[in-house]
C-alpha positions in Angstrom: 26.9 13.9 -2.5 28.3 11.3 -4.9 27.2 12.1 -8.5 26.5 8.4 -9.1 24.2 8.1 -6.1 22.3 11.3 -7.0 22.0 10.0 -10.6 20.7 6.7 -9.3 18.3 8.4 -6.9 16.9 10.5 -9.7 16.3 7.4 -12.0 14.7 5.5 -9.2 12.4 8.4 -8.3 11.5 8.8 -11.9 10.6 5.1 -12.2 8.8 4.3 -9.0 5.6 6.4 -9.5 4.9 5.2 -13.1 5.6 1.6 -12.1 3.3 1.7 -9.1 0.5 3.4 -11.1 0.8 0.9 -13.9 0.5 -2.0 -11.5 -2.4 -0.4 -9.7 -4.3 0.4 -12.9 -3.6 -3.1 -14.5 -4.5 -4.9 -11.2 -7.8 -3.1 -10.8 -8.8 -3.6 -14.4 -7.9 -7.4 -14.4 -9.7 -8.0 -11.1 -12.7 -5.8 -12.1 -12.3 -3.8 -8.8 -13.8 -0.3 -8.3 -11.3 2.5 -8.5 -10.1 2.4 -4.9 -7.7 5.3 -4.3 -4.0 4.5 -3.5 -4.3 6.0 -0.1 -7.2 3.7 0.8 -5.3 0.6 -0.4 -2.5 1.7 1.9 -4.9 2.0 4.8 -6.4 -1.4 4.0 -2.9 -3.0 3.7 -1.9 -1.6 7.0 -5.0 -2.8 8.8 -4.6 -6.2 7.1 -1.2 -6.4 8.7 -1.9 -5.0 12.2 -5.5 -5.8 12.6 -7.6 -3.1 14.4 -5.9 0.2 15.1 -6.6 3.5 16.7 -6.8 6.1 13.9 -3.9 8.1 15.5 -1.8 5.0 15.4 -2.7 4.4 11.7 -1.8 8.0 10.9 1.6 7.5 12.6 2.2 4.2 10.8 1.4 5.6 7.4 3.1 9.0 8.0 -0.1 10.9 7.2 -1.8 13.7 9.1 -4.6 12.8 11.5 -7.0 14.9 9.5 -6.2 13.0 6.4 -6.7 9.6 8.2 -10.0 10.9 9.6 -11.2 11.8 6.1 -10.0 8.5 4.6 -11.7 6.6 7.4 -15.0 8.4 6.9 -15.0 7.8 3.1 -14.0 4.1 3.7 -16.6 3.7 6.3 -19.3 5.0 3.8 -17.9 2.5 1.2 -18.2 -0.4 3.8 -14.5 -0.9 3.8 -13.9 0.2 7.4 -15.6 -0.5 10.7 -15.2 1.6 13.8 -15.4 0.1 17.2 -15.5 1.9 20.6 -12.6 0.9 22.8 -14.0 -1.2 25.8 -14.2 0.9 28.9 -13.6 4.2 27.1 -16.6 5.7 25.3 -14.5 8.3 23.5 -11.8 6.4 21.7 -12.4 4.2 18.7 -10.4 1.6 16.8 -10.9 0.7 13.1 -10.7 -2.5 11.3 -11.4 -3.9 7.9 -14.8 -5.2 6.9 -15.1 -8.5 5.1 -15.7 -6.6 1.9 -12.4 -4.7 2.3 -10.6 -8.0 3.0 -12.0 -9.6 -0.1 -11.1 -6.6 -2.3 -7.6 -6.4 -0.9 -7.0 -10.1 -1.5 -8.4 -9.7 -5.1 -6.2 -6.7 -5.7 -3.1 -8.5 -4.3 -3.8 -11.7 -6.3 -4.3 -9.6 -9.4 -1.1 -7.6 -8.8 0.9 -10.8 -8.3 -0.6 -12.3 -11.6 0.1 -9.1 -13.6 3.7 -8.9 -12.3 4.3 -12.6 -12.9 3.1 -12.3 -16.5 5.2 -9.2 -17.0 8.3 -10.9 -15.5 7.9 -13.8 -17.8 8.4 -11.4 -20.7 11.7 -10.3 -19.3 15.1 -12.0 -19.7 16.3 -14.4 -17.0 19.0 -11.9 -16.2 16.4 -9.1 -15.7 14.3 -11.3 -13.5 17.4 -12.2 -11.5 18.3 -8.6 -11.2 14.8 -7.6 -9.9 14.9 -10.5 -7.4 18.3 -9.5 -6.2 17.2 -5.9 -5.7 14.2 -6.7 -3.6 16.0 -6.9 -0.2 17.8 -3.7 -1.0 14.5 -1.9 -1.8 13.1 -3.2 1.5 16.1 -1.7 3.3 15.8 1.5 1.3 12.1 1.8 2.3 13.0 1.3 6.0 15.9 3.9 5.7 13.4 6.4 4.4 10.7 5.6 6.9 13.0 5.3 10.0 14.9 8.4 8.7 
């Protein structure tokens, strides 16, 4: 493998986790949100995009084990973030969707994250902001390359 690519991959891997955690912590704090685990935010974001989903489809979409999704759904249901509905005509299968509380919290989190990031971006040079903006499409393609493998 090209040493330049390996070096860039290492730097990117080292930066992504701390950046994501910093945005999560600052966003939760600024919006006065409860400490919702990252995995639950991913579930809420997926359901906000797709609407109701079968738990097995949600597991596939997020690349998580079905048992992990089952545990997440149980915890989120207890916290009034997820609603289960029986599939019409099939008393065994269920679909899950967001509650109004989850939709409100996700919107507050997203608004807070956008605000936190916009304030931080204003502190950077115009060249840095342009470089970040230019990198966004490539980061999206990188994510799809990883997911689609």
